[in-house]
Structure formats: C-alpha cells, structure tokens
C-alpha positions as CSV (number, residue, x, y, z in Angstrom):
1,M,38.0,-63.5,418.7
2,S,36.6,-62.3,415.4
3,Y,35.4,-64.4,412.4
4,L,32.7,-64.2,409.8
5,L,29.5,-66.2,409.9
6,S,27.7,-67.3,406.7
7,L,24.8,-69.6,406.0
8,L,24.0,-72.6,403.8
9,D,20.4,-73.5,403.2
10,K,18.9,-76.5,401.4
11,S,15.3,-75.3,401.3
12,P,13.9,-78.2,403.4
13,I,10.2,-78.8,403.1
14,D,8.4,-78.9,406.4
15,E,6.3,-81.9,407.3
16,G,2.9,-81.3,405.7
17,G,4.3,-78.3,403.8
18,T,5.0,-77.6,400.2
19,A,8.0,-76.7,398.0
20,V,6.5,-73.3,397.4
21,E,6.5,-72.6,401.2
22,A,10.1,-74.0,401.6
23,L,11.4,-71.6,398.9
24,R,9.6,-68.7,400.4
25,A,11.2,-69.5,403.7
26,T,14.6,-69.6,402.0
27,V,14.0,-66.1,400.6
28,R,13.0,-64.8,404.0
29,L,16.0,-66.5,405.6
30,A,18.3,-64.8,403.1
31,Q,16.8,-61.4,403.7
32,R,17.0,-61.8,407.5
33,A,20.5,-63.1,407.2
34,E,21.5,-59.9,405.4
35,E,19.8,-57.8,408.1
36,L,21.6,-59.7,410.8
37,G,25.1,-59.2,409.3
38,Y,25.8,-62.7,407.9
39,H,28.5,-62.6,405.3
40,R,27.3,-65.1,402.7
41,F,24.1,-67.0,401.9
42,W,24.5,-70.2,399.9
43,V,22.0,-72.6,398.5
44,A,22.5,-76.3,397.7
45,E,21.8,-78.6,394.8
46,H,19.8,-81.8,395.4
47,H,17.9,-83.7,392.8
48,S,14.7,-85.7,393.0
49,M,14.5,-85.2,396.8
50,L,10.9,-84.9,397.9
51,N,12.0,-83.2,401.2
52,L,14.2,-80.6,399.6
53,A,13.2,-77.8,397.2
54,S,16.6,-76.5,396.0
55,S,17.4,-78.4,392.8
56,A,18.8,-75.6,390.6
57,P,21.0,-73.2,392.6
58,E,21.7,-70.8,389.7
59,T,18.0,-70.1,389.4
60,L,17.5,-69.6,393.1
61,I,20.6,-67.5,393.4
62,A,19.3,-65.1,390.7
63,Y,16.0,-64.6,392.7
64,L,17.8,-64.2,396.0
65,L,20.2,-61.5,394.5
66,A,17.1,-59.6,393.3
67,R,15.5,-59.8,396.8
68,T,18.6,-58.7,398.7
69,A,21.0,-55.8,398.5
70,R,24.3,-56.5,400.1
71,I,24.9,-60.1,401.2
72,R,27.0,-62.4,399.0
73,V,24.9,-65.2,397.4
74,G,26.2,-68.4,396.0
75,S,26.1,-72.1,395.5
76,G,27.1,-74.7,398.0
77,G,27.6,-76.1,395.5
78,V,27.0,-76.8,391.8
79,M,27.5,-80.5,391.2
80,L,29.9,-80.1,388.5
81,Q,29.9,-83.7,387.1
82,H,26.5,-83.1,385.5
83,Y,27.4,-80.0,383.5
84,S,29.6,-78.3,380.9
85,A,32.2,-76.1,382.5
86,Y,31.5,-73.5,379.8
87,K,27.8,-73.3,380.7
88,V,28.6,-73.1,384.5
89,A,30.9,-70.2,383.7
90,E,28.3,-68.5,381.5
91,N,25.7,-68.8,384.3
92,F,27.9,-67.3,387.0
93,N,29.3,-64.6,384.8
94,L,25.8,-63.5,384.0
95,L,24.9,-63.6,387.7
96,A,28.0,-61.6,388.6
97,S,27.0,-59.0,385.9
98,L,23.5,-58.7,387.4
99,A,24.9,-58.3,390.9
100,P,28.6,-57.2,390.7
101,G,30.8,-58.2,393.6
102,R,28.1,-60.4,395.3
103,V,28.3,-63.8,393.6
104,D,30.0,-66.9,394.8
105,L,30.6,-70.1,392.7
106,G,31.0,-73.1,394.9
107,V,31.3,-76.5,393.2
108,G,31.3,-80.1,394.5
109,K,32.1,-83.5,393.2
110,A,29.1,-85.5,394.6
111,P,26.1,-86.3,392.4
112,G,23.6,-84.5,394.6
113,G,21.0,-87.2,394.1
114,F,20.3,-90.9,393.4
115,P,21.3,-92.9,390.3
116,L,18.2,-92.3,388.3
117,S,18.4,-88.5,388.6
118,T,22.2,-88.7,387.8
119,R,21.4,-90.6,384.6
120,A,18.7,-88.2,383.6
121,L,21.0,-85.2,384.1
122,Q,23.8,-86.8,382.0
123,V,21.7,-88.1,379.1
124,G,23.6,-87.4,375.9
125,I,27.0,-87.1,377.6
126,D,29.7,-89.4,376.2
127,P,31.5,-90.8,379.2
128,A,34.7,-91.3,377.1
129,A,34.8,-87.6,376.2
130,K,33.8,-86.3,379.6
131,P,36.6,-84.3,381.3
132,D,37.6,-85.2,384.8
133,F,36.8,-83.0,387.8
134,A,40.3,-81.4,387.8
135,Q,40.1,-80.5,384.1
136,Q,36.6,-79.0,384.6
137,L,38.1,-76.7,387.3
138,S,40.8,-75.6,384.9
139,D,38.3,-75.0,382.1
140,I,36.1,-72.8,384.4
141,N,39.2,-70.8,385.4
142,R,39.9,-70.2,381.7
143,Y,36.3,-69.2,380.9
144,L,36.0,-66.9,384.0
145,A,39.2,-65.1,383.1
146,A,37.0,-62.9,380.8
147,D,39.9,-62.3,378.3
148,P,38.6,-61.1,374.9
149,A,41.9,-61.9,373.4
150,Q,41.7,-65.5,374.5
151,D,41.0,-68.1,371.8
152,G,37.9,-70.2,372.0
153,P,34.4,-69.5,373.3
154,H,33.9,-66.6,375.7
155,A,31.7,-67.0,378.7
156,T,29.8,-63.7,378.2
157,P,28.8,-61.4,379.5
158,F,32.0,-60.3,381.2
159,P,31.2,-59.0,384.7
160,P,33.2,-56.2,386.3
161,S,34.6,-58.7,388.8
162,A,34.6,-62.5,388.5
163,P,32.6,-64.7,390.8
164,E,34.6,-65.9,393.8
165,R,35.5,-69.6,393.4
166,F,35.1,-72.3,396.1
167,L,35.8,-76.0,396.1
168,L,33.7,-78.0,398.6
169,G,35.5,-81.1,399.9
170,A,36.6,-82.9,403.0
171,S,39.9,-84.6,402.2
172,V,43.6,-83.9,401.7
173,E,43.0,-84.7,398.0
174,S,40.4,-81.9,397.8
175,A,42.8,-79.5,399.5
176,Q,45.6,-80.3,397.0
177,L,43.3,-79.9,394.1
178,A,41.8,-76.6,395.3
179,A,45.3,-75.2,396.0
180,A,46.6,-76.3,392.6
181,K,43.7,-74.7,390.7
182,G,43.6,-71.5,392.8
183,W,40.2,-72.2,394.4
184,R,39.3,-71.4,398.0
185,L,38.7,-74.7,399.9
186,V,35.5,-75.1,402.0
187,F,35.9,-78.0,404.3
188,A,32.5,-79.8,404.5
189,G,32.6,-80.5,408.2
190,Q,28.9,-81.3,408.3
191,L,29.7,-84.4,406.1
192,N,33.0,-85.4,407.7
193,G,33.7,-84.1,411.1
194,D,36.7,-86.3,411.9
195,P,39.1,-84.0,413.7
196,E,42.2,-85.7,412.4
197,N,41.0,-85.5,408.8
198,L,40.2,-81.8,409.3
199,R,43.7,-81.1,410.7
200,L,45.4,-82.9,407.8
201,T,43.3,-81.3,405.2
202,F,43.8,-77.8,406.6
203,E,47.5,-78.3,406.8
204,A,47.7,-79.5,403.3
205,Y,45.7,-76.6,401.9
206,E,47.6,-74.0,403.9
207,R,51.0,-75.5,402.8
208,M,50.1,-75.7,399.1
209,S,48.2,-72.4,398.8
210,G,50.8,-70.2,400.4
211,G,49.2,-69.9,403.8
212,R,45.5,-69.4,403.0
213,T,43.1,-70.9,405.5
214,P,40.1,-72.9,404.4
215,I,36.5,-71.9,405.3
216,L,34.9,-74.5,407.6
217,A,31.3,-75.5,406.8
218,L,29.4,-77.2,409.7
219,A,26.0,-77.9,411.0
220,A,24.9,-76.0,414.1
221,Y,21.7,-75.4,416.1
222,A,21.3,-72.9,418.9
223,A,18.2,-73.3,421.1
224,E,16.9,-71.5,424.2
225,D,18.6,-74.0,426.4
226,A,21.0,-76.9,426.0
227,A,18.4,-79.6,426.8
228,L,16.1,-78.4,424.0
229,A,19.0,-78.4,421.6
230,R,19.9,-82.0,422.5
231,R,16.4,-83.2,422.0
232,A,16.1,-81.4,418.6
233,V,19.2,-83.0,417.1
234,G,19.1,-86.2,419.1
235,D,17.2,-88.2,416.5
236,L,19.2,-87.0,413.5
237,R,21.1,-89.8,411.7
238,I,23.3,-90.4,408.7
239,V,23.2,-93.8,407.1
240,K,26.2,-94.8,405.1
241,V,25.4,-97.5,402.5
242,F,28.2,-99.7,401.2
243,L,27.3,-101.4,397.9
244,T,28.7,-104.7,396.7
245,D,30.5,-103.0,393.7
246,G,32.6,-101.0,396.2
247,R,30.7,-97.7,396.1
248,S,29.5,-96.0,399.2
249,V,27.2,-93.0,399.8
250,N,25.7,-91.2,402.7
251,V,21.9,-91.0,402.9
252,G,19.3,-90.0,405.5
253,T,17.5,-93.2,406.3
254,E,17.6,-96.9,405.7
255,E,14.7,-96.6,403.3
256,Q,16.8,-94.2,401.2
257,A,19.7,-96.6,401.3
258,S,17.5,-99.4,399.9
259,E,16.2,-97.0,397.2
260,Y,19.7,-95.9,396.2
261,A,20.7,-99.6,395.9
262,R,17.6,-100.3,393.8
263,Q,18.3,-97.5,391.4
264,A,21.9,-98.4,391.1
265,G,21.0,-102.0,390.4
266,V,23.5,-103.2,393.0
267,A,23.1,-105.1,396.3
268,I,23.8,-103.6,399.7
269,D,26.9,-105.0,401.4
270,R,26.3,-103.3,404.7
271,L,24.9,-100.2,406.4
272,E,26.4,-98.0,409.0
273,S,24.3,-95.6,411.0
274,K,26.0,-92.7,412.8
275,V,25.0,-89.5,414.5
276,P,25.9,-86.5,412.4
277,S,28.3,-83.8,413.7
278,V,26.2,-80.9,414.8
279,L,27.3,-78.2,417.1
280,H,24.4,-77.6,419.5
281,G,23.4,-76.0,422.7
282,T,22.6,-72.4,423.6
283,A,23.9,-69.6,421.4
284,A,26.7,-69.1,423.9
285,D,27.5,-72.8,423.8
286,V,27.7,-72.8,420.0
287,R,29.8,-69.6,420.1
288,S,32.2,-71.2,422.5
289,Q,32.7,-74.2,420.2
290,L,33.2,-71.9,417.2
291,D,35.7,-69.9,419.2
292,D,37.6,-73.0,420.0
293,L,37.7,-74.1,416.3
294,S,38.7,-70.7,415.2
295,S,41.5,-70.5,417.7
296,R,42.8,-74.0,417.0
297,Y,42.8,-73.8,413.2
298,G,42.9,-70.1,412.5
299,I,39.5,-70.1,410.9
300,G,38.3,-66.7,409.7
301,E,34.9,-67.8,408.4
302,F,32.3,-70.5,409.2
303,I,29.4,-71.5,406.9
304,I,26.6,-72.8,409.1
305,E,24.0,-75.2,408.0
306,T,21.0,-75.5,410.3
307,P,19.7,-79.1,410.5
308,A,16.5,-79.8,408.6
309,L,14.2,-78.7,411.4
310,A,11.0,-76.8,411.1
311,S,11.4,-73.4,409.4
312,A,10.5,-71.5,412.7
313,E,13.4,-73.2,414.5
314,R,15.9,-72.6,411.7
315,F,15.0,-68.9,411.8
316,A,15.2,-68.8,415.6
317,S,18.6,-70.5,415.6
318,I,20.2,-68.0,413.2
319,E,18.7,-65.1,415.2
320,R,20.2,-66.4,418.4
321,L,23.6,-67.0,416.8
322,A,23.5,-63.4,415.3
323,K,22.8,-61.9,418.7
324,E,25.7,-63.8,420.1
325,R,27.9,-62.6,417.2
326,L,27.1,-59.0,418.1
327,S,28.6,-59.6,421.5
328,L,31.5,-61.2,419.8
329,A,32.0,-58.1,417.6
330,A,31.7,-55.8,420.6
C-alpha cells in the first residue's frame, strides 16, 4: 500500500533549552526529512507561547527553503483571521518565486494564541469591515491568480507556478468550504480524532470536490518498542476549557486554561481533560495503523506531527518511520 508521508513541526522548545536551539532543530529536521524522502515539511503559527518558537511561518519557510533543495515547504497553517488576504498572497507569491514549485500555503481559522496576542495582532482592524473567513479564501484565490489584466492590486511578484492551497479543518463545514473555494482539505486529526466526524468530513469533501480525497494530519510517535512509546505519550493531555460566554478552546494544561480565561475576561464554566489521539508503538505498529487508515478512507498522504517530546526523540521517530516507509515502497 503506497502513500506519501509529510511532516508538521511546531519548533517546540526543550525543557531548559532556548528558542534558538528549537529553531535550529527545526532546520535540521527539515533537512533530514528531505534526505529521508518525506514529501512536505510544514511549520505552524503559535503566538506568545513560551514553549514554542514558530510564531511567523512565512519567515521560517523562507529560511527552510534556502536550507533545503527539493522538499516542499509550507504553513500548517497561517492563522488567516489576523491578516490581510492581499498580504498573505504577496508573501506566498514571493516565496513561490524564490523556490518555484516547492511552496505550500496552508491556512487555518483558529487564533493560534491567547486573547492578548490576538488583540495585539488585530490592533487597527475594524471588526465591522473585516471580511469573513470564506471571503478571505476567495480574495486569496483572486490575488494568487496572477492575472495582469485583473483589476485591483496585484500580489506581485508573479511566480511561475502558484503556491498550492490547503485549508486545515476538522468538520463537515470545513470540507464544504474547502471544496467550494477549490482548496485542498487537510483534516486535522491530531485535534479531532473522532472516527465518525472523520468519515463524515471525508465523504462531504469527496462528494463536493469531484472525488478528491483529503490529506490526513495526525500525531504519531514511533519508539524502539511499544512499551517505550506508551510511556512517552502516556502523560500527554489536552484540556478543553468551556467559558461562560459559550466559547471553548483546547489548551495544554489547566494552568493555561486559567490564563486563557483571565485574558478573555470571562469565567470558566467547566474543564474537560482528555488524552490526545496519537498513533504510537514501534515503527511497524504505526505503519500498520497508517495502512489501515489509508485502506479505509483512500488516503494518499499523511502529515505527521510528532508530539512535543525532546528533539532527539522527534528525530529518532521520523528516522524509524522513514525506514519503515522504505520497506513500504519496496
């Protein structure tokens, strides 16, 4: 069974480490991923997070493109609510002109941070004049069309081929929007691993996009043996905080939940702690789970996020999965 493997990295900062070291690790990881045959390498956008160093994916993408030669590099994703669609299109047309045929534009709807960073990012934006998410996707489509005859501003420079466009989501609504706007859907399975939701979302996208299959993003960790993998991921948790104004958001700890509520100026209604969905075991175990998902849903590509473990373990996991992938290819 053949499918592509790609990587998503958040540049986690090791305990006792620095952001400089985390970003250097991301660069080495991208270079090693290229050597191992991974298809894409994506970086995330998280704001005001002391444990994550990737806050500006466009900047990091430019550096990674310069330090690699073949692998596709992109955003997983740009948090579109903070930005002008025109500026996003300019950024990625410029990147695609620097590295033709290697740039991916992935966008998401989430804020990528807590309320204070969101407010700081959106200073000067008139909420009444701000386009909704669907309109921003349409605007990016228009700007990326690179048509000199088109009225209005042009997102120059025009690259020889436009960046590939991806919408990150985990709902039927996201599937419908991606299909309607002509964007490839990436189902964020690391955030919502519910099998029934995955099935319904995949079916909606395939039906509305003329048979295209979404890419599945998920968290996976391959260790030397299954017991080690269980111990490594056993303490991972996601805390969902429900606020009294009806909002809800996923965070990493109860302390982060309290801080989110403080910044939002709203009381916490309740908290729910759950174990995140992480494929784990030996490389053969993880491959077996990927095989099953590919067979069940017709998936042709997985984007794998390694949990925020120490850098050495993240490197070892992608090495093990790549070796298992070689036997898959054979």
